[in-house]
N, C-alpha and C positions, 0 to 999 in steps of 0.2 A: 651726675657722678657715676663713673663706671665702677663695677665691681672688680676689685683687685685686692692684692694682699693688704692686710691692716685696714680693710673697710668693714664696717658693721652692716650686715644685710638683713632685712626684715622680709621675710617671704611667707605668703599665704600658701597653704598645702592642702592637698588631698592625698591620703595615702590608700592605695587599693592593691589587691593582689593581681597576678597576671591575667585572671579572668574577668577583671573589673569590678570585683566585689569590694565595697568599702570597707577599710579597716579602721582609718582614722581621718577625721577633717578637723584640722586645728581650729579651735575657737578663736584663739589669738594666733598672730603671725609668729613663725619661728624666728628668732632673732639670734644671729651667731656672728662671730668674728671670723672673716674669711681669710684664708692664707695658709692653710695647712696645719691648723691648731687642733684638729680633731673634734671640732664642735659640731660637726655634722659629717654625713658620709662623704668621702672624697669624690664620689661620682656625682654628687649634687654640686659641690664646689666646682668640679670640672664643667658641668653644664651651664653654671652661672657665671663663670669667670669671663669677664669683659663685657658684661651685659648691663643695661641700664634698668631703671624703674620703669614698670610696665611690662618688662619681657615676661612672656609666658611660654611654657614648655611642659610636655610630659615625657618623663624618662623612665626607662625601666631599668631596675638594677637587679642583677642576678644575685643569688645568695652569697657567692663567694666575695662579692663586694658590698654585702650588706651585713647580715647576721650571721654568716656561715651556714654550711651544710647542717642538716639535722645529725646528731650524733646519738646514736641508740645507747652507746655506753654511758651517757650522761642521765640515763633513766634507772632509778633504783627503787626497790621495794623495802620499806621499812616497817617493823612491827608499830602498830598504832600506839602502843603504850610508851613509845619513845619520844612521842610528840605531845605538846601541851594540848589540853582539852579547853573548848571545844575545837577540834580541827576540822577546817572546811576546805572545799575545793577553792582554789584561787589564792590561799595563804602561801606566803613565801618564807623560807627558811635559808639561813646561810649554812653552807656545809661544803665538805670536800668530796670530789668525785672517788669513787672506789678505785683503789690502786694508784692513785695520783700522788705525786711527791708534794711536799709542803711547799716548794717554790711556785707552783702554779697558782696558788692563792685560793681563797674560798670562792665558791659559786653561789648563786642564788638559785634555790630549787623551788619549784612551784607544785603545790599539791595538785595533781591533775585527776586523780580517782581515788576513792575510798571504798574499800570493801571489807567489811566485818573488822576483822583485827589487823589488816594491812592497809597501807598508804603508799601510793605511787608518787614518787618525787622526780620531776624532770628538771635537770640543770641547763637545757638548752634555753636559749632566748626564745620568747613566744613566737618571733618571726623568723626563727632558723629554718632553712630549707625552702623558704619562699622567695620567688622572684617577686619584687615590689615595684609598682608604678607609683610615681610620684608626679602629680599635677602641680606644677609651680608658678607662682605669680609674684614678681618682685615688687614689694610695696614701698620699700625705702632703702636707700643706700647712704651711709655717712662715713665720714673719717672717723676711725677709732681714737680714743683718747690715748695718751702715753700710758696711763694706768691700765687700761684694757689690754694694750699690747704687751705691757710687762706682765700682766696676770694671765694673758693669753685666753680670755674670755670676755664677754660683754657684762657691763654692769648697768644697773637701772631697770627701768621698767621693761618686762618681759625678757631680761637677760638671765635666762634660767641656769647659766653656768656658775652663778655666784650667790651663796647664801650667808648671811651674817646670822650667827645665832643670837636669839632675843632671850631674855629670862624666861625661865620655864621650859627651855630646851626645844621650842619650836624655832625652825629657821624662818627668817624673814621671807615671805613669799611662797612658804611651803604650807599648803592647805591641810597637811596632815595626811600621811600615806594611809590608804585605806587597806593596805595589807600590814599585818602585824608580822615582824621579822624576829626569829629566834635562832640562836646558834645551835647546830646540831654537833654533837660530840662524836 
C-alpha cells in the first residue's frame, strides 16, 4: 500500500542536526495519520507521500519548516522565589511571554540556567533555530479506520496522538512526564 491521505504510517527515524550530531533515535517507530492532520512535520509528509514500505530517505528540514527560528524575546529572567523549590535546569513551566496578548495562549518555558536568586526561562522549543536531518525508514502503511480519520489521529499501539484518562490521572500509554509543570502567574 502506498502512503496517501488517510493512511497510517509507521516510520523508524533518526533525528540529527545539520552537522550530523544525533539528537534522538526513536526506540519505537513514529506512527501518524498521513494527510495534512498536523501529526508530523509537513516536510516529512511531503517526502513520504506516495512511497511504499521499505522506502528510506534522509531529508533536511530548515527551522522555518520545523520548530521556527530562535526568538530571544521568549527568554526571560525571573526571581527564583517566584518558582517552586527545588527548581532545577530542565524543569518546565507554563507561562505567557512578556508583552504578549492573552490570545496567543500560554507557552512552555524551560529552565535553562539558575544563578543565585535568578532563573532563566526559555519559551523557545528546544529545537528552535536548528536545521534538522531526519533519516526515515518506512516500516508499515495501513488504511486508517473511520474513527482515526474522524479524530484526525492514530489510535492503538504507538499512536501517540490519543490518550484516554485512567483512574489516578495517568493517561494510558503515558509513562509520566519527567518534567513537573507549574503555571506562572
